[in-house]
N, C-alpha and C positions, 0 to 999 in steps of 0.2 A: 287392946290393939298395940299399945306402945310396947308391951312385953313381947308381943310377936315380932315387932321390928327389932327389938334388942336381941332376941334369940336368933333371928335370921341373920343379923349382922355378925354375931359371934360364930354362927355355923359357917358362914361364907369366909370369914377371916381364918378359920381353921384349915381351910383348903385354898391357899392363895393361888396355886397354879390353875385350878378350875375357875376361880373367880376372875383372875386376870384374863384368861382366854375368853370367857364369856363377855366381859366388859369391853375388851378390844374388838371383838366381833360385832357387838351392838354399836360401839362407837363409830365403826366404819360405816355401817348401814345408816345410822341416824345422822352422822356428820355429812354424808353425801346428800341425804334428803334435806338437811338444813341449808346446805349451800344452794341447791337448786331451788328450794322454796324461797330463799332470799331473792333470787333473780325473778321468780314468778311473782312474788309479792311486789317487788319494786317496779316491774314492768307492767304486769297485768292487773293486779289487785289494788294497788294504791290509787286512790281517787285523784282526778285531775285537780290542780290547784286553782280552780275557778269556782265562782258561786253557782251552786246547784248544777254540778257538771253533767248530771244525767239528762238535762234539758238541752244540752248543746248538740248540734248536728252539723255535719259537713254536707253542703248542698252541691250536687253535681248535675251536669247535663249528661245525657247518655244517648248512644245510637247503637245500631246493631254491630258496628265495628269497635266502638269504644264504650265500655261501661262507665268510665269516669273521665269526663271531658270538662274543659274549662267553660267560662261564661264569656259572652260578648257584652258590650256595653248596653246595647239596646234591649236585649233579652233580660239582662239583669235588672234594669230599671223597671221593665214591665213586671218582673217577678216581685220586686219590692211593692209595687202598687197593688197587684192583683191578689197576692196571697192573703189568706185569712187565718193562718195557723201559726205564724211566726211573729213574735213581738218585735224582732229586729233581724235584719240580715245585712252582713257587711262583706265587702270585697277586699281582696289583698293580692298583691303581686310581689314575688320575691326577686331579689337582686343582690349584687355585691356593691359595697360602697367604701369610699375612703372618708374617714371621719377624723377631724383634727380640731384642736383648739385654735384660736385666732393666732397665737404665737408659737404653737407647737407643731411637731411632726404628726402626720396622719397615721391611723391604724386601719387596717383592712378588715371589715366585718361583713357578715351576712345580715341583710335587713329586708324589710317589706314596706311597700307603699300600701297604706290602709285608708279606708273611708272613715268618715267622722264617727260612725256608731260602732266601730270595731271593738272598742273596750266596753261599750254598753252591752254588746253581745256576750263577751267573755265574763263580764261582771267581776273584773279584777281591779283592785285599786293600786295606786303607786305607794311605795314605801317613803318617797320624798316627792313633794310637789303634787301634781295631778296628771291624769291621763286625758285623752281626748274624749269629748262627749258631743253628741249631736246638738244638744241645746246650746252649747257654748262655741263650738268650732265648725258647725256646718257651713257657715258663710265666712269663716276666718280668712282674712287676706294675708296674714303673716305665715311664713313657712315655719311649721312647728315640728318638733321631734321629741320622742320619748326614748330614753336610753335604758339599756339593761343594767343591772347591778354591776356586772363585770366590766362593761364598757365605760361606765361612769368612773369606776375606780381606776381603770387604766388611764383615762384622760385627765382626771382631776385629783386623783389620790383619795378624795373623800366624796362619797356619794351625795351628801347634802349640799356640797358646794356646787354641784352641777346644775341645780335648779335655777333657772333664770339666766344662765350663761348662754353665750352664743358659740356655735360650732360651725366649722366649714364642712359641709357634706358634698363631696365631689366638687369642691371649690365654691359652693354656694352657701351663704350664711343661713343658719336656722337657729331658732330659739328653743332651748331645752325646757319643756314644761314639767317633766317628771322623770323619776327613776323607778323601774319596776323591781319587785323582789326577785331574788334568785329563783330560777325554775318556774317562773310565773308567766312566761311569754309563749306566744303561739305565732308561727310554727316553732318547734322546739329549739332549733339551732339559731333562731333569730336573736340578734343583739341590738337592733335599732329599728324603730317604727316611725315612718315619715307620713305625716298627714297629707293626703292627696288634695289638690286644689279643686278637684271636681268630684261629683257624686260617685264616680268610678275611679279605680286606679288609673294612672297615666298609661297610655298605650305605647308599646315599644315600636310601633309602626305608624308612619304618617297616615293621617286620615283627615279628609276634608270636614267630616262631621263626626267627631269622636264620641258624642253621646248617643248617636243613632246607629253606629256601626254594628252590623250583625254577622259579618263574615269572619272577622278576626276574633277568636276566642283565646284570651290571653291571661285571665286571672281566675282565682278560686274564690269561694264564698263559704261563710259559716253563718249559722242562724241559731236562734234560741226559740224553743217551742213556747207557746202561750200556756199559762196555767190551765190545767184541766184538759189540755189537748194531748191525746196519745200519739205515739209515733205512727201508728197505722192511720189515724185520722189526718195527720199532717201529710203523710204520703199521698193519700187520696186527694187532698186539697191541691197539692203540687202537680199531680197528674192533670187535674182540671186546668190549672194555670198553663201547663204546657200545651194543652189542647187549644186554649185561647190564643196563645202565641202562634201556634201552627196555622190557625185559621187566618190570622191577620198577616202573617209573613211566611207563606208556604215556600217561597223560593229559597229561603235561608234556614228555616226551622222545621221543614217537613221531616217527619220521622225522628225528631229529637224530643226526648222526654226529660223530666226533671226528677231526680231521685235524691233521697237523703240517707245518711248513714250516721249513727252515733259517733260523736267526735272521738271518743275513746277507742271505738272499733277502727276508725280510720287510722289512728296512731299505731295501734298494736296488732291489728288484724293479721298482718303478714307474718308476724313472729309467734302468734299464739299457738298454731299447731306444733311447731318445733319445740317450744317450751313445754307444752303439755306432754309430748312424747318423752322428753327428757325426764319430766317429773314422774311419769309412769315407769320409766326405766329404773330410776333410783328407788321407786316403790318396790319393784321386783327385787332389787338388791337387798332392801330391808327385809322382805319376806324370806329371802334365802338366809340372811343372818339370823332371823328369828327361828327358822327351821333348824339351823345349826345349834343354837343355844337350847332349843327345846330337846334336841337329840342328846345334848350333854346332860340336861336335867334328868332325862329318862335314865341315862346310864348312872347318874349319881343316885337317883332314887332306888335303883336296883341294889346298890351297896348299902342303902339305909333301910332295907326291908325289916331287919330285926328291930331297929330303933322304932320304926313306925308301928311294928307289931306290938312292941312293949307298951308304947303310948296308947294303942288301942285296947290292950289288955288292962291298962290302968284306968280306963273309962273314957278315953277320948273318942268321940263319935266321928263319922266320916267327914261331916261338915267342918269339924274342928281341925282335922288333918289337912283338908283342902285349903282352909284359910291360912294355916301355917305355911304350907308349900307355896301358895300364891303370894304370901307376904315376902318370902325369899325371892320369888320372881320379880316382884315389884321393887325390891331393894336393888336387884341386878339391873332392872330397867331404869331406875332413877340414876344409878351410878353410870350406866352406859349413856343415858341422856345427857348428863352433865359433861361427861368426857366427849360425847359427840358434839355438844355445843362448842367446845373448844376446837375440835377438828373442823366443824362447820364454819367457824369464824375464819380459820386459815384458808379453807377451800373457797369461801366467798371472795376473799381478797384475790385469790388466784384466778377465779372465774371472771371477776371484773377486769382483770388485766388481759385475759384471753378473749373477752367479748369483741366481736367485730364492731367497726365504727357505725354500722347502720342500725344497731339495736336501739330502739327508742327508749327514753327515760332511763338510760344506763347510769346516769349520775345519781339517781335516787336509790340504787341498789345498796343495801346495808343490812347488817344483822341487827334489827331493831327489836322493840318489845313484842311486836306481833310475831316475828319469827321465833323469838325466844319462847314465848308462850306456846306456839305451835310445836316447837321442838320438845318441850317438856310434856305436852299432851301426848305426842307420839311416843315418848319414852314410857309413860304410864300405860298407854294402849299396848305397846309391844310387850311390856312386862306381863300383862294379862294374857296376851296372845300366845307367847311362847311358854307360859306357865300352866295353861289350862290342861293340856293333854298329859304332861307328866304328873300333875296333881291328881287328876282323875284316875290315872293308872295306878299310881303309888297308893292312893287311899283305898283302892279296891282289894288290896291284899288281905287274905284271911289270917288272923293273928295266930291261931293255933298251928296252922300249916307252916307259916313262916318261922315260928319258933322251933318247930321240929326239924326243919331243913338244915342240913349241915353242909351241903355243897353249894356251889355257885350256879344255881339254875335260873333260867330266864323263861318267863312265860312266852308262849307263841304270840299272844296278843301284843305284848310289849315289843317283841322283835318286829312284828308286822308294822306296828306304829312307827318305829324308827326307820324301817325300810321305806314306808310311805313318805316320810319326811325327806329321805335322800332322793327318792324318785321325783318328788316335787322340786327339790333343788336343781336336779339335772334338767328337768323340763323347763323351768324358769330360766336357767342359764342358757339353754339352747335358744330360747326366744330372743334373749338379749344378743347372743352371738349371731343369730340370723339377721337381726336388725343392724348390728355393727358391720357384718359382712356385706350387707346390701349397700350401706352408706359408703363403706370403703371402696367397694367396686365402682359405685357411681362417681365418687370423688376422683378416683384415679382416671376414669374415662373423661370426667369433666376437665381435668388438667390437660388432657391430650387433645381437646377440641380446638380446631382452628378458628381463631377469632376473625380472620379476614384482615388482620393488621400485622405489620412487622414492627415489633415493639422495641427492638434493640436501638439504643442511642437516641431515643425520642424523648423530648422534654415538653411538658404542657404547662400553660399558665392561663387562668381565666382572666378576661378583660371586660370591664364595664365602663361605658362612656357616660360622662355627665350629660344628661339629656338637656339640661338648661343651657349648656354651652354649645352642644351639638344637637339642636332640636330637629333638624331635617335629615332625610336620608342622604342627601348630597354631602352634607357636612360630615356625617358619619363615614361615608365611603371615602371621602378625602382623608380622614384621619387613618383609616385602615391602609390606604395607599401609602401614607407616610411611614406607618409601622412596618409594612412589608419592605418598602424600599430601604429603610434604615437597617433592618435585620439582614436582608439579602446582601447588603454591602459589607457585612462582616465575613471575612474568609473562614472563620471558625464554624459557620453554619453551612451545611451541605444542602439543606432544603428547608424552606420556611413556608408556612401556610396559616390561614385563619379559617375557622369553621365552627358552626353551631348546628346541632348540639355536640358536645364532646363525646369521645368514645365511651360506649357502654353506659350512657346516661339515660337510657330509656326513651320514651316517646315524648319529646318536648314539643314537637310540632307535627301535625298530621292533618289529613283532609281527603276529600273525594275529588275526582277530576273527570273530565270528559275526554274522549278520544275521537279525533276527527274521523268521520266516515262511519262511526258506529251509530246505530239507531238510538234516539233519545230514550233514556230510561229514568226511573224515579231515583230520587237522591239516595234511597236506601240500597239500591242495586248498582250504584256506580262504583268504578274501581277506587280502591282505597290505598293510600300510601303514607308513609312517614317521610318527612322532607327536612332538608337543612339548607343553610346558606354558607357557602365555602368559596375559597379562592382556588385557582388552578393548582398552586403549589401544595394544597392540603393533601392531595392524593399521594404525591411522592413523599411528603413528610411523614404521613401515617403508614406508608407502605401498602396502600390499596392499589392493586394492579389495574391497569387499563386493559379491558378485554377487546374493545373495538371503538373506532371513532377517535375523538380527540378530547383533551381536557380543556378547561376554560383558559382563555388567553386575552390579549389586548383587544380583540374584536368584540368581546362580550361586555360592553359598557352599558350604562343606564339607558342611554338613548338608542342603543342598537336593538336588533331583533331579539325577541325572547328565546332563550335557549335553556336546556336542562340536560343533565347527565343522570342516567338511571342505573340502578344496580342490575346485575345479571338475573337475579331472582324476579324483579319486577318485569323485566323484559320477557322472561319465560312465561310468567303468569298471564300477562295481558296481551302479548303478541306471540302466542305459541306457534312454533313452526315458521315464524317470520323474522325478518331482520328489523329490529326496533329502530335502527338508525334512520333518521329522516322522518320519523313519525311525528305527528302533531297532537298536542293536548293543551287543555286549559282548565283553570279552576273556577271560572265564573260562568254563570248561565247567560250572561249578556251576549247576544250573537255578534255584537260589534267589538267585543274584546278580542285582542289578537291571540293567535295560536302560538304556542311555544314549540320549538323544534328540538327533538332528541339528537344531540350531537356526539354523545359518547355513552359507552357502557363500561362500568367498572365492576370489580369483584364484590361479592356479597360480604357484609359485615354483620356480626351479631350485636346489633345496636341495643337490643333489649336485654342483653345479658348472655353469658356463656351457656346458661341453662336453656335458653330459648333458640328456636330456629331463626336464621337470618330473616328479618322482615323485608318487605319491598321498600326500597329507599329511592328518593328522588332528590337531586342536588340542584339548587339554584346558584348562579354566580352572585357573590355578595354585592356586586355593583347594582344588580337588578332586584335584589331582595335584601336591603340593608337592615341590620338590627343593632340596637345600642349595647349589645353584649355578644361576646364571641370567645373563642379559645385560640390562643396562639400556640402553634406546634412547630418545633424546630428539631432537625436531625443534625447531630454533631458527634464528632469522634472524641470530644473532650469529656472529662469527668463531670459528674452531675453538679458539683459545687461551682466550678468556673462558669458553666453554662447558666446556672441560676443567677450568678452575679452579673454576667453580661446582659441577660434578658432584663433584669430589673433596672439596670443602669440605662439601657437604651430606651425603655419605656418611660423612665423618669425624665430623660433628656427631651423626649418628644413632648410630654405633658405631665407635669408633676401631679396633677389632680386625677390622672387615670387610676381607677381602682383595679388593682390586679389581685386576683384571688390566690389561693394556695397553689404553690408550684409543686409539681410532681412529675415523675417519669411515667411513660406509657406502661412500662413493665409493672410499676407499682399499682397503676390503675387496674391492670389485669389481675394482679395478685389480690388486690382488695376485693375484686368481684367474686372471689371464691373464699373470702374470709368466713362468711357465715356457714357454708357447707363444711369448711375445714374445722370450724369450732364444734359444730354439732357432731361431726364424725369422730373427732378426738374425744369429746366428752362421753358419747355413747360407747365408744370403744374402750375407754378407761373403765366405765361401769361394767361392761361385759367381761373384761379381764378380772375385775374385782369379784364378780359373780362366779367366774370360772375357778378362781382360787378358793372361794368359800365352798363351792360345790365339791372341789377336790378334797378339801379338808373334811367335809361332811361324809364323803364316801370312805375316806381313810378312817375317820372316827368310827363309823359303823362297822367296817371290816375288822379294825383293831379291837373294838369292843367285843365283837363276836368271837374273835380268836382268843381273847383273854378269857372269856367265859368257857371256852373249850380247851383251856390249857391242860387240864387233867386228862381229858379224852385224847388230846393229841399226844401227850406224853405216853399214855398207855399204848396207843397205836404204834408209836415209834418203838416202844419196848417190845412189842409183838412182831416187829420186823417190817413195819410199813416204810416204804421209801419216801424221800422228800417230795417226789413228784405226786405221790398219792395223797400227800398232805396238802400240797399247794393247790392242785387243780380244783378240788371241791370249793375251796374258799374263793379262789379266783373266779370260778363259775358264778358264785353268788354276786360278786361285784359286777361282772359283765351282764348278768341278768338285770340288775338294778339299772345299769347304764343303758341297756337296750330298751327297757320299758320307759325310762325317762326320756330317751332320745325320741322314741315314737310319739310320746305325748308332746314333747317339745317341738317336733316337726309340724304337728298339727297346729300348735300355737303359733309357730313361726309363719305358717301360711296365713293365719288370721291376722297377725300383726302386720304382715307385709301388704295385705291387700284388702282389708275390711275395716270398717269403723270410720267415724268422722275424723279421727286423727291418725289414720293408717300411715305407715311408712311410705307407701306408694304415693300418697298425696303430697308429701313434702321432700321426697328424694330429689336429687339433682338429675334432670333429664336432658342431657345434651343430645338433641335429636329425638330418638325414640328408644327409650330404655324399656325393654319388654319384661314381662313377669318372669321369663326364664332366667333373667339375671338374678331375681330374688330367689328362685329355686336353687340356682348354683351357689348363691351366698349361704343358704341354709344347709346345703350339703357340705360345703366347706366348714361350716360351723360344727356339724356333726363329726367331721373328720378331726377337727381340733379337739373336741371334747372326748371322743372315744379312746384315743391313745392315753389320756390321763388316767383312765380307770384301771387298766392293768398295772400301771406304775404305782398308784396309791394302794392297790390291792395286794401287789406283790410284796411290799415292805412288811406288813403284818405276817404274811405267809412265810417270808424268809425268817422272821423272828420265831414264828411258830415251829418251823422245821428244825430250829436249833433249840427249841424249848425255852426261848427267851423273848416272849411277847413284849414289844416296846410300844409305849403309847404315842410316840411321835417319830416320824420318818426323818432322822437326822441326815440321811443320804440325800433328801430332797432340799436341804437347806444349802443355798449356794455360797454363803459367807463362812469361811473357816473360823473367823472370830466368834460368830454366833454358835457354831457347832461346839467349839471348845468351851464357851461360856455355859452352854446348856449341859454339856457333859460334866463340867465341874459342879454345877448347881444341882443336878440330878444324877448322881452316880449310877443309879439303877439303869439309866438310859444311856450309859456311856458307850459311844461308838468309836472313841478315839483310841481304844486299846489296840496294841499291835496285833495285826492279822485277824482281828475280830474272832477270837477263839470260839469254837463250838462247844457248848455245854452238853457233854454227852456222858452217859453212864461210864463209870470207871471203877477199877478195883483198888485194893489197898496198895498195890505196888506202884500205882500212878502217883508217886509222891509229888511230881511237879505239875499236876493237872490243875485246871481252873475249877473252882468251887463257888457256888452261890450260898452265902451265909443266910441265916434267918432274917437278918435285917435288910436283905436284898442286895448287899454289896458283893462285888466279885473279888475273889482273892486266889492266889496260887500258894499252895502250901501242903503240909503233911495232913493225912487223914487216917483214921482208923476205920476198919470195915468189919462188919459182921458177916463172915464168909457164908454162914449157914443161910442167913436171910438175903445175902448178896446185896446189902444196902449200905451205901456210903454215908457216914456221919462226919461232918466237917467240924473241926474245932473253930471257935469256942461254942458253937451252937450245940444244942442237945436234941434237936428234932431232925426228922428226915428232911434233907435239903435237896436231894435229887432222886430221880427215878432209877431203880436198879436195872441192870442189864438183863 
């Protein structure tokens, strides 16, 4: 076997041009696969950094309107008591916090309030100190906090020093019990964990009985399955618990179920289809690269017929020949794999930089040992894949027949094999082009979607209130009043408002309501809406138009009549053909609760994202529905930096302990909302273009090889008087037939890729409104139009060379770079296309002393020649053999 590898290496180094082209082709395909697999491995395949992560589940409540809804305090405590399938279940609520050392400045971080058994569920330990445990901290009276590795380093410089220290969290002192390792926290972006002083996370809304409240669903939950309990058994148990809760509390929990989902699936479920489609796309690119290299090997084996025949005549059986040829393929595969590993490392860094912010676990994407092992395995597999067909065909040759042949003949089977490879390349390329066309079309339409907001000159900043200092709704409302008054006093700001949730932030708050005068209906059949808490200036600051009625003003105070503003979509949906102004609604079943009046109708906003239709929205005045967190929006004609400075200075002047989140412009928010579709469109488009280039090279290689094999025939036909058109058209027809067959197969594959399968393009394309399948068909037809014009171009270049009796193996006219053309011409004089006027090599007589001649070594020269007039054959010095065809 070692001798086979040594011989294969020598054979490949003797033909450096072929070897370089094959290795580069494989390196592109393998490198692209390596980069995408690095992302897939880091995001999807790498296990979560917790103990026995397969036992972790996310616990949701669900209704017919929402498949994933939060928990209320009362239902959560019932769930803890009644379930028989979870060893522990913990609740958590996210927020923004300002954390500072006693003597230092604060840093703004994302954090969560957690219950005592949160880290028991995760089964993760601290790198310094300890985490919370139910046994030690369930009844703890002291405020405790766990810091992330990054936050501890920012505050104390050394993580170990943080344990036992006290920090100010939104102005309140807390003791640091431990520091978590990097990437070990949940949720992923969390940097600080605060122990709740109750068995549930603290509520953002005032409640007389916080532990029995069932209307307000404000926190999430995770659990750990008991040993021996399967996922299905746990789900059945939680269905039973939900039924028990419904029986005891029908007014608040009717129609509400409890569902679980693996924690890993919760984290990566939204990005899995996109990543799997990208992985499939680069797999197609690798198949196209393998087809190209296989085609090259078939052509190379044709030139080695006599060598293989001699080896067979000397006693080598077919198995021995196949082993030698496969060894050469494996050497190419290994060389291409190692080169592809370097290309993949560079592409991985590029992909990480291009990834949108919302991709989970992106910090763990790297080219590690798993990816390297997978890359080398793929390299060996491709070496076998593209080497099997050439080895079988070459080893099938008859020794005596091959030794007797004097011409360059090619069997029909070998030609059909190469033609089949080219057809497969074209078909696979068309599938990729169809997918890329579909995504590009959808992305362009997505960018043209009206968000319902006017994004110019709007700056946003998140605001979180220290609940220990502002515990009541009245205190929080008074603080918001101060913020609005301070910012409105600045002449630099044209409009100021506060509102929650922020633009395009999804469904942070939702519920069902009753409409006055409508017959009573079950909770499942009641009208459903998303809602927010805003100030009157929020609409003008965000550019949301007023359609009818009025916006909130000084009349809408906490002690005043309840009022709401609804979106135009909600008004059309629940009051069709009527005027929604003056209508009354309420959210509680209590007949004594007051009705709220619709005082205004505003334009629709795509709150759930640009890909989704505008949902029904209902707005409360913040005075009547105060929350300890909101977003401040200002509209100003100043540049972004001065506005940011003014905002932060004004907030710090009002209260230094206010936790302000990341500041951004509304335009940036809209741009970030299309980061993910932009990324996958760009990546899939790049792979499609790579496949198109490889397919074009494959078509050119087949046509060029075919023309080269027919050089003698073409020369004789020219000598007999055939016109260039008669030479070009048959070979051009061959290229168009291949393209037509490949296009037909590719269109069928494009239909399947766009609309079938669990990871179809239609499932994860961007649908602003209703993008119908005809868009996919249009994208596929455009892909065919992109591919078909390439075929005549790559087919005409060998034909042009053939018509001049100068078949060239590479289309220099297709190379856009003059430097590369000149370098190639100097390195390979036989392929020189930089000669003045590209002279035609045609039959000439002895008097044509200044004509161009081709020497036996393949070089072109202009000079004297002597001719045998009787034979009418030109013989060029210094060669002694016939060098051109006679007239």
